C-alpha positions as CSV (number, residue, x, y, z in Angstrom):
1,M,9.9,11.6,6.3
2,V,7.8,13.2,3.7
3,S,10.2,13.2,0.6
4,R,10.9,9.1,1.6
5,L,7.1,8.6,1.8
6,L,7.1,10.3,-1.9
7,D,10.1,8.6,-3.0
8,E,8.8,5.3,-1.6
9,N,5.4,5.9,-3.5
10,T,7.1,7.1,-6.5
11,A,8.9,3.8,-6.6
12,N,5.8,1.6,-5.8
13,I,3.9,3.3,-9.0
14,D,7.2,2.6,-11.3
15,K,7.3,-1.2,-10.0
16,A,3.8,-1.7,-10.5
17,K,3.9,-0.2,-14.0
18,S,7.3,-2.1,-14.8
19,L,5.7,-5.3,-13.5
20,T,2.6,-5.0,-15.8
21,A,4.4,-3.2,-18.9
22,G,3.5,-5.4,-21.8
23,L,1.6,-8.2,-20.2
24,S,-2.0,-9.4,-21.5
25,A,-4.7,-10.1,-19.0
26,A,-4.2,-13.7,-19.0
27,Q,-0.7,-13.0,-17.8
28,M,-1.7,-11.0,-15.3
29,S,-4.1,-13.3,-13.8
30,W,-2.0,-16.3,-14.2
31,R,-1.3,-18.1,-10.7
32,P,1.7,-20.2,-10.2
33,Q,-0.7,-22.4,-8.2
34,P,-3.9,-22.8,-6.5
35,G,-3.7,-20.7,-3.3
36,K,-1.3,-18.3,-4.6
37,W,-2.3,-14.8,-5.9
38,S,-1.6,-13.6,-9.4
39,I,-0.2,-10.1,-10.3
40,A,-3.6,-8.8,-10.9
41,Q,-5.1,-10.3,-7.4
42,N,-1.9,-8.4,-5.4
43,L,-3.1,-5.3,-7.3
44,E,-6.7,-5.9,-6.2
45,H,-5.7,-6.7,-2.5
46,L,-3.7,-3.4,-2.5
47,N,-6.6,-1.6,-3.9
48,F,-8.9,-2.8,-1.0
49,G,-6.7,-0.6,1.7
50,Y,-7.3,2.6,-0.4
51,P,-10.7,3.2,0.4
52,G,-9.3,4.6,3.7
53,L,-7.8,7.6,2.0
54,D,-11.0,9.5,2.8
55,T,-10.3,8.8,6.5
56,I,-6.6,9.8,6.2
57,A,-7.8,13.0,4.2
58,S,-9.9,13.7,7.3
59,S,-7.2,13.1,9.9
60,I,-4.9,15.6,7.9
61,A,-7.5,18.0,8.1
62,A,-8.2,17.8,11.9
63,A,-4.5,17.8,12.7
64,R,-4.0,21.2,10.5
65,A,-7.2,22.7,12.6
66,K,-5.7,21.5,15.7
67,G,-2.2,23.0,14.8
68,I,-0.3,19.5,15.5
69,V,2.4,20.8,13.3
70,G,6.5,19.5,13.8
71,N,9.1,19.1,11.7
72,G,10.6,15.6,12.8
73,P,12.4,13.5,13.0
74,F,9.4,11.6,14.0
75,R,9.5,8.4,16.4
76,Y,6.9,5.9,16.8
77,G,5.7,3.4,19.4
78,W,6.5,-0.1,19.6
79,L,3.6,-1.3,17.9
80,S,3.4,1.0,14.9
81,S,6.7,0.1,14.4
82,W,6.1,-3.4,14.4
83,I,3.3,-2.8,11.9
84,M,5.5,-0.9,9.7
85,K,8.5,-3.3,9.9
86,S,6.4,-6.5,9.4
87,Q,5.2,-5.8,5.7
88,E,8.8,-5.2,4.7
89,P,9.7,-7.9,1.7
90,P,10.6,-10.4,1.4
91,P,8.0,-11.4,4.0
92,K,9.7,-12.9,7.3
93,R,6.2,-13.8,8.7
94,K,2.8,-14.6,6.5
95,F,-0.5,-13.0,7.4
96,K,-3.5,-14.2,6.1
97,A,-5.7,-11.8,4.5
98,A,-9.1,-11.1,6.0
99,K,-11.9,-12.9,3.6
100,V,-13.0,-9.1,2.9
101,N,-9.5,-8.3,1.7
102,T,-9.3,-11.3,-0.5
103,P,-9.5,-10.6,-4.2
104,S,-11.5,-13.2,-6.1
105,P,-9.7,-15.2,-9.0
106,D,-11.4,-13.3,-11.8
107,V,-9.9,-10.1,-11.0
108,D,-10.3,-7.6,-14.2
109,A,-6.4,-7.1,-14.8
110,A,-6.6,-3.9,-16.5
111,K,-9.2,-2.4,-13.9
112,A,-6.8,-3.5,-11.1
113,L,-3.8,-1.7,-12.6
114,A,-5.9,1.5,-13.3
115,D,-7.5,1.7,-9.7
116,Y,-4.1,1.1,-8.0
117,L,-2.6,3.9,-10.1
118,R,-5.4,6.1,-9.0
119,Y,-5.3,5.3,-5.6
120,T,-1.4,5.8,-5.2
121,A,-1.6,9.1,-7.0
122,R,-4.4,10.3,-4.5
123,L,-1.9,9.0,-1.9
124,A,1.1,11.2,-3.2
125,E,-1.3,14.3,-3.1
126,L,-2.4,13.5,0.9
127,I,1.4,12.7,1.7
128,Q,2.1,16.4,0.3
129,K,-0.6,17.7,2.3
130,A,0.7,16.0,5.7
131,D,3.9,18.0,5.1
132,G,4.4,20.3,8.1
133,L,2.3,18.0,10.4
134,D,3.7,16.4,13.5
135,L,3.4,13.1,12.0
136,A,3.5,11.2,15.3
137,R,1.2,13.2,17.1
138,A,-1.5,13.3,14.5
139,K,-3.4,10.2,14.4
140,T,-5.6,8.3,12.1
141,P,-7.6,5.2,12.1
142,F,-5.9,1.6,11.5
143,G,-8.7,-0.7,10.8
144,A,-11.4,0.0,13.4
145,K,-12.2,3.6,14.0
146,W,-11.2,3.3,17.7
147,F,-7.8,2.2,16.9
148,K,-5.8,4.9,16.0
149,I,-1.9,5.1,15.2
150,P,0.3,8.2,14.0
151,L,-0.4,9.5,10.8
152,G,3.1,9.2,9.8
153,A,3.0,5.0,10.6
154,R,-0.1,4.5,8.7
155,L,1.3,6.6,5.4
156,A,4.5,4.3,5.8
157,H,2.4,1.3,6.4
158,L,0.6,2.0,3.0
159,T,3.9,2.6,1.2
160,T,5.6,-0.7,2.6
161,H,2.3,-3.2,2.1
162,D,2.3,-2.1,-1.2
163,R,6.1,-2.8,-1.6
164,R,5.4,-6.3,0.1
165,H,2.7,-7.4,-2.4
166,L,4.8,-5.8,-5.3
167,W,7.3,-8.0,-4.3
168,Q,4.9,-10.6,-4.3
169,A,3.6,-9.8,-7.5
170,E,7.3,-9.8,-8.8
171,Q,7.8,-13.4,-8.0
172,V,4.9,-14.5,-9.9
173,R,6.2,-12.7,-13.0
174,N,10.1,-14.2,-12.3
175,D,8.3,-17.8,-11.9
176,P,9.8,-20.2,-14.6
177,N,6.2,-21.4,-15.7
178,F,5.3,-17.6,-16.4
179,P,3.4,-17.8,-19.4
180,I,5.5,-16.2,-21.9
181,V,2.4,-15.3,-24.5
């Protein structure tokens, strides 16, 4: 599972770099229509989820301290499985982002990309630190502190959620009206 998560995270990083390569700030901020997000807004939305990495790091440390180890394969309950699958692109179901997770139209495109690359590098470190833990029995908060899901499901949710919004950003770049210059 750890190697798959690392591969998914690397693929997301590569996708973000290829999507934004050679684009101006204006191109990254272009929106296909009102109410739709730009490439920069999609990246900024992803960045809103990454402050939770400190909580995940604490969960990894706590699981190590408690000796919650295992080799997998790991199985997750229906709710965790649904959370992960619900994010796969192309979206089968739309979710409205919480107001706190909705990026402003004036996103600093360069900063959004730099932050995304920094956060995903940290995610890779945490995935590696989770290696050897029982990713189904080790728990971590998801949203509210009282709502916990398996650590492996949370890590998979991050990579899947990234894939969803990078797919969305790719649709913006592939829009026939996308500005060339």
